[in-house]
N, C-alpha and C positions, 0 to 999 in steps of 0.2 A: 722355741720361737720367743720365748720370755728373754734368752740370752741375747735375741737380736735387737728387742726393744731396749733393755737394760742389763748391758754385760756385768755381771757381778765382778766385785774386786775393783772396781773403776775408783780410785781414789783420789782425794786432792793432795797436797803437797802436806798439808798439816793434818795428819788423820786425828790427833788428839785434841782437835781444836774444839772447845768448849762453848756451849750455848746457852744463852742467857736464859733465866729462869722466866723472864717477862716475853721471850720470844713466843709470838702468837700471830694467828691470823687477825684475831682482832686488834692488836697493837699495829700490825703492819698497815691495815686499812685507815686506822686511827691516825698514826702519827705520821706515815709514810706515803699516804696518798694511793696505797694499792687498793684493787678492785678483783672482787672473787668473781670467777665463772664456772658454774658446776657442769659437771661432765657425767656422762654413764659410762665412758670409756677409760677404763683404767689405765691403757697406753699412754692417754694425755693427762694422766695425774701428775700435779705440780710442774706442768710447762708452763712458761712464763713469758707473755708479749710483753717485752719491754717498751714498745712504742706508747702502749696504752697502759702499763703499768699493771697488767691482768694477770692472776695466778690462777690456773684452773685446778679445780679440788674434785675427786672423785667423791661422788654424791652418796653412792650406795654403801655405807658403813655397814648395814645389814647383812650384806652379802659377803662381805670380809669375815664377819664375826660366823657366818654360816660355813664358810669356807675352812674356818680355822676349828668350829665344832665338828664338821665331817671332812676330814682332810681326805679321805679314801675317795670320795665323790669330787673330790677337785682336781681338776687339769692343772692347775698352777702350783708352783712348787712352794711348799710349806714356809720356805725361809722369805720367798717374794711376797706372800700373803701376809707374813707377821711383820715384814717391813712397812707395807702399805698400812697396816694398822699403827704401827710405830709413827709414821708420818703424822697421821690424824691426830694420834695421842700428843704429840709434838706440837703441832700448830693449832689445835682446839683442847687446851687444858680445862681441866673442869674447874673454872673459876667465874666470878659475876661478869666480869666483860666478855668472855667466850658467849656466856649465856645469853647475854644482852644481844651481841652480834648474831647468833643463832637467830634469836627471836625476830629481828629486824628483817633477816633473810628469810623467814618463815620455814627454817631449816631446824632439824633435831636429831642430833646422834646420840644414838642408844650408848650405853657403857659396854664397850666392845673390847677392852684390853685383856680380859681374862687374867687378871693380875699383873699383866705386865707393867712395869713402871716406865714411867715418863723418861724415855733418854735424852740427856742433854749433852752428849757426845758425839761428834760428827763421824769420829771413827767406826760408830755403832750403825751406820747407815752403809749399804754397799750399792744398792740399786738407783737412790735419791740423793746420794751424797753431792753431787754436781749442784743440783737446784737448791738443795738447802744451803750449800757454801756461799751461791751467788746472792741468796736471799741474805744471809750472815753479812755479807759484804757491804750491802746497801745498809742493814740494819746498824752495824757498827760504824758509819760514817755519819749517823745521826739525822733526824728529821730536816728536812728543808721546807721555805717558806715560811709561812704563820706558824706551822707545827712547831719550829724550833722555839716557839714562845711557851711551849707547853712542858710541865715536868714530865721527864720520861717516866715510863712505869717503873725503871730499875733505878731511878733517881741518879742516874751517871752524869746529868747535867744540873746537878742541884747547883752548885756555885754559879755557874752561868745564869741559871733562871732566877735565882735569889738574886743578884747582881743586877739582873736587867729590871726586874719588879723595883727592887729599892730606888735603883738611878730612876725609873718612871716616875715612882711615887716623889722624891725629890724635884725632878722636874715640874710635874704639876702642881706641888705645893709652892713651887717659884713662880710659874705661872700664874697662879690663883694669887699670890702677893703682890705681883707685878699689877696684875689687873685691878685688885683694891687699890693699891697705891696709886694708879693712874685716876681712879674713880675717886679718890680722896683728894687728888690734886685738882680735878675738875669742879667736886663739890666745892673745894676751898676758894676757886678762884671765881665760881659763881657767887658765893658768901662776900667774898671782897667787892664784886660789882654792886650787889646789893646794898651795902655799907657804903659805898662812895656815893652811889644814888640818894642814898636817903641823906647822907650827909649835904648832899648836894641842895636837896630839899629843905633841909633844916635852915641851911643858911639863906635861901631864899625866902623863906618864912619869917626869919628873923630880920632879913633886908625888909620886908613887906611891912612888918610890924613897927619897925623904925621908923619908916616913911610916914605911917599912920600917925605915931606918935608925934613926930617932928611937924606934921601939918598941924596940929593943934596950935590954939593963941598960947602965946608965952612959952611955947614949946623951948626956945632958946634958953629963956631963965630957969624953965624946969629941969631941963636935961642939957645943960653946957656942954657936957662933954661929947654928946651924941649927936645934937643937933646944932648945925651951924648956920 
């Protein structure tokens, strides 16, 4: 029956395809917009709804651990159970991002690998290689939307990331410089207007004072150059 669900030996074209160290559910949800749907049905594990970008994950890791601990009581092939464990180990590495993700989801996976190392080669997967390969295709294309502005966990977009933000800083400083330049011109114009008005008031005050002085008796004799 397991063979009907996941025929072993189903391989992608590139068996030796390597998987990034930072490849994880936490980063797929954070940078690529995926969501996780939890299931109790192992046959639905790693099924992907591309319309809603939803990855289904088998939630009972403790059951897999028990199957490995007591293989004689398990109807599932040991290789199948081991690979299910390996997929969880691959997608949920023991790091702070995964712990934060599981905390937000209200989930907690016990340490179930029994000394099994995290496999980062697609060729090590026979039952879920196609699903992992499809997720890798998306991963290698890079994030979309606003997630492109974030530095990827593997820093593969560091050059684009640093170039974008450096250009953004330069643009921001340019805009600020233009704003202050325009503000300076406005203030200078207002200061000039005030100076012109002040000069006009001074001229009129002078003319008034001169008129008063010239109205005095003998003004033409005292101020011959000003009073006619």
